[in-house]
N, C-alpha and C positions, 0 to 999 in steps of 0.2 A: 740212254738218250731217247727222247721222244722221237717217234718215227714221222718223217715227212713234214715236220713243222719247223725245225731249226736250221738256219743257214750258217754260213761260215762265221765262226767266232761269236755266235750269239749265246753260247753257253759252253760249259766245260765239265767233264767228268774226270775226277782225280782219284787215284787209288794209291795207297801207301801200305807196304807190307813190312812187318817187323817180326823178329825172332823173340820167342819167349825163352828165357834162360833162368837158371837158378840164381837167386839173389846173391849168394856167396860164391858158388862154384863158377858161375857164368857159363856153364855147359848147357846145352839145349834141354828144354823141359817141355814135354809133350802135353800141354795143358790148354790148348785153344778151345777144346770142347767144354772144359770146365769154366772158362771165362764166359763163353756164350751161354752156358746153362745158368751161371750165376746171375746174368742180367735178364734172361728170357724165362727162366724157370724150367726149361727142358732143353734137350740137345738140338739146337737149331743151327742151320748152316749160315743164317744171316739174321741180324737184329737191327731194326731201324731205331735210331735214337735222334730224332729230329733231323737236322740237315746232314748228319754223318751217320753212316751205318757201319757195323762190324760184321765180318764174315770169315769163314774158314778158308783154308787153302789145302792143297794136296797133303802137305806135311803137317802133322799135328802140333808141331812146335811153332808154327807160323800163323799169325793173325793179320787180317787185312782191315784197314780203315778206308772208307770211300765216301764220296759225296752220295747222298741218298738218291738224288735225282740230278738232272743237269743244273749246274750252278751258274747263274747269270753273271757272276763277278768273282774273280779270283781273290780280291783284296781281303774278304773276311776269313778265307780258308786257313791261313797259318794259325790264327788264334783258335779256330774251331777244332782243327786237328790236334793242336797242343792240348786243349781241354780234354779231348778223348784219350790221348796218351796218358795224361794224369789219371783219368778215370780207370783205365785198364790197369795201370800200376797199382792203384788202390785195391782192386780186386785180386791182383796177383800177390800182394804182400802177405796175406794170411796163408797162401800156398807156398811161401818161401821162394817167390819168383819175381821177375821184373822183365821189362822190355829191353832189348838190345838193338841198336841201329847197325848200319852198314849192310852191304849187299851179300856178304858171305860170313858165316861163323868162322873165326880164325883157326879153330882146332877141331871142329866137328869131324867125326868119322861116319859118313853116311851109311856105310855097309852095316854098321852095328847100331846106329842111333835112329835111323829113319823109322817113324811110325806113321802110317797113312791115316788120314781122316776116316774113322770107322762108321760114321753115321750115314744119313741120307747123302746121295750122290756118290757113295762109295763104289758102286759098280763101275763108274767111269774111271775112277782112280785105279781100281784093280785092273781094268783093261789097259790103261797106260803102263802099269807095273808089269803086266804079263808080256806086253810087246817090247817095252823099252828097258825094263829093269830100273825102277826109279831109285835104286840104292846107289845113286851117283850124285855128285855135286850139282850137275845141271838140272836135276829134279828136286833133290832133297835139301839143298843148301844154297838158296838164292832168294834174295828179297829185293824187290824193285819198285819203281814208281811207274804207273801207267797214266798217260794223258789221253782222254777221249775227246775228239774234236768232231763236231757235227758237219754234215754237208746236206744239201738238198738237191738231188738230181745229179746227172752225169757231168754237167759242166762244172759244178762246184767240186765234185769228187775229183775230176781230172786236175783242177788247179791245186787242190789240197794235197793230193797224192804226189804230184810232181814236186811241190815245195818240200814235203816231208822227206822224200827220197834224197833230195839235195842236202838236207840238214842232218839226217841221221848219222853220217860218218863222223861228224865232229861233236856229237852230243856227249860221248865219254870224256871229252876235254873239259867239260864242266862237272860231270857227275860221277866219274870213276871213284869207287870207294871199296874195292875188293882186292887188295894186294897180297893176301895170304890165303893159303889152303893147307889144312892139316898141319898148322904150326910152322909152315915154311913160306918164305917170300918167293913168289912165283916168277918175279921179273916182269909181271904185268901190272898195270894200274887197274885194269878191269878184268880180273880173273872170272868173274861171274859171266861176262859176255863170251869169254873164250869157251867155258864149259857149256854155256847155253847153245853156242854155235854147233856143238857136237852131240847134244843130248838126244837127238832123234836120229842117230846115225843108222838105225835099222831101216828107216824110211827117210832118206836124205831130202826128199822134196818138201817135207814138212817145214824145215827151216830154210831151205834154199841157201842163198848166200847171205842171209839175214837182211841185206838190202833188197827190197821188193823189186820184181821185174817191172819194166816200163808199161804198166797197164793203166789206162786213163779213162776207161768206161767200165761199167759193170760187166758188159759182155766180154770185153778183153780180159778182165780180171778172172772171170769164170773160166775162160779158155786157157789162159797162161798159168793160173795158179790153182784154183779150186778143183778143176777136173783132174789135173795131174795128181794132186794130193789124194783125192778120194779114190782114184784108180789104184794108186800105190798102196794105200792103207787097206784096201778091200780084202786082200788075201789074209791079212792079220786080224781083221775085224769083221768076221762073217755076219755078225748081228747088226752091223752098222751103227754101233753105239757112239763111235767117234767121228762119224761123217757129218760134222757141223763146222761152221765158219771158225769157231774157236780152236779147231785143230791146227790151223795155220799158225806157225810159230816164227814168222818173219819179225824183223825189228819194228815194223808197223804193219798192222793187219786191218783190212777192210771188214767192217761189220755192217753189211748191208741190211741185216735184220734190224738194226737200230740206227741206220744211216749215220755212221760215225767211223772214223779211223782211230785206231788205238795205237799209240806210240809206246813201245815196250823196252827200249834199250837203256833206260835211266836206272842207275844204281840208287838205292835209298841212301839218304844223307844222315847226318848226325841229329837233325831236328827238323820238324816240319817247316820252320822258317826257311831253312836252306833249300828244301825240296820245292817249296812254292816260289821262292825267288828264281830258281832254275826254270820252273814251269812258266812263270810270267815272262822270262826272257825268251823262251822258246816260242810262246804264243806271239809275242811282238815281232820276232823275226819272221815267223810264218805269215803273219799278216802282211808284212812288207813284200815277201816273196810272192804271195798270191796276187798282190797289187802290181807286180812286175817292176818293183823299184830298181832292182839291180840287173835283172835279166828277163827277157821276154818269156812268155809261157812256152812258146815253141822251142826256145833254146833250153829251157828247163826240162821239157819233156823229151828232148833229144839226147839227154845224158844217159850213157849206157850204164848197165849195172856193174860191170867188172871194175872200172876205175873207182867207183864209189865203194865197192866191197874191199878193194885193196887199201884205200885210205882208211876205211873203218877199222880194218885189222891193225893198221899201224897205230891208230889212236887208241885202240884197246890196249896196246902194249905201252905206249909212251904218254898217253893222256895229253895234257896241254902243251907238253914239250915236243910233240910230234911236228916234224918239219914237213910242211906241205909244199911239194915242188911241182905239182900239176897246175901249170899256168891256166889251162882251160877251166879247171875247177875254180881257181881264184877269180877268174873273170866273171864267173856266175855271181860273184859277190861284189862286182864292180871294182875289183882290185887289179892293178896292172903290175904288181911286183912279181918277180920270178919265183919267189918263195916267201912264205911266212910260217911261223909256228901256229899251231891250232889256237894256242892261248892268245897270240897277237891278233889273229883273225877275230876271235871272240871279243877282245877289247875294242877293236875298231867297230865291229857291228854294234856292240852295246853303246858305244859313244854316239853312234848315229841314231839309234832308235830310242835311247834314253827311257828304258822301261821303268815302271813305278817301283820305287825302292821298298823292299821288304826288310824289316829289321828283326833281329833276334831279341831274346829276353834281356840282353846286356847292352842293347843299342847298337850292335855291330850290323853292318850291311853284308849279308852272306855273299853276294856276288863279288864284292870288293875283296873279301877274305879269300875266295876261290882264285880270283885273278892275281892277287898279290902273293899268296902263300902256296898256291897249287891246289889241285884236286884233293879231296879227302884222303884218297889212297896215298898221295905223296906226303901229306901231313902226318898220317899214321906212321909211315916209314921213318920220317924225320924224328918223331918222338921215340920210336923203338931204337934208333941208332944202331941197327944191326944186332941188337940183343933180342933173341927170340926165345928166351927162357920162359918157362911157365909163369913165373912171377911177373916178368916184365909184360908179357901179353895180357895177363890178368889186370895189371895196373892200368895199361893203356885202354883196354876195352871196358874196364870198370869206369874210367873217366868218360868214355863215349856213352855209356849208359846214363851217366849223370847229365851229359849234354842233352840227351833225349828227354830225360825226366824234367829238366829245368828249361829246355828250349833255347839253348845257346850254342854258338859255334865252337868247334874243336880247333884249336890253334896249333901251329907246328912247334911252338915253344911256349912254355908257361909264362 
């Protein structure tokens, strides 16, 4: 995001991560450097292709698509991202590979399959690996969506950060897509966020409680978050390679270097239309929060971290079926009920804000599919019907690859 020029909701940065897998085996394929070399002519970590760029991630089987610069409008992005998915699949076809969606590979063994990006920037990845041992699902097997939202100065930062903290706990009720790990149903809708929560256990302050602390100025953020992280990592990082803002692994991180907050708790969906429909809904809700539609700024900023973290962990487990019984939290949304499910709360919020409708390649509305049939994790489990054989997993995740390739929603029944 451009520094010091963009205010609240004047532009958006969107990042989508995908797995590269064998076209037939659907097992992970460490080919992201080959894709980037095919388009750039050399091993580059990032390639700009007009409004969308491609880049590497820590794991060599993951590739990221992102807006090249701040996008002034979300509406064109589903089609642009879909075009780039098709482009990458064309490059992968001669290599016997394709892209797979969802936030975790369903049978990957990270202990044996992880290959780190070996080219430029490798020193940082090796430092992470030395300190945290990246051969775990929280590093090696996770694909997410990031939303970058700009702010201009402390006042806008304080409004945006307060709103994002309030919204973070219920985001998995729209976006959870990771019900499996190593071929087993984990009992969680969002296994990615559970492993993410623990991936920096060697230095717990890096992730904190995932929900950020109540810091509403740059000075407060430095005091409560950055100084603690940098002090705690220092004994493990004597060269200071990791002492940067991106070391912070909370569910939303302040990037003062580019005057933006990056939301990181969204699982990748089955197609860009679904991801951008969710992003559009989130932006609309945050706009209303920062305008104090349902609760004053003072009330939003007074919400403690612990109850938000408790709700977040419940939604990680149960997705849209999570029963919210915290009446104080519901009042932040203008609700007087003693309890609501997370799905019901989302339905009522979306009815009030009426976000622009994104459609998939078959004319379906992704948000309606999610609200009616459940988060993608629940739809995957419905299709598996408790049959977790190799053949059944291959069939369901092969269909998810087709959803991504064609740009349409995955339904809980055919």
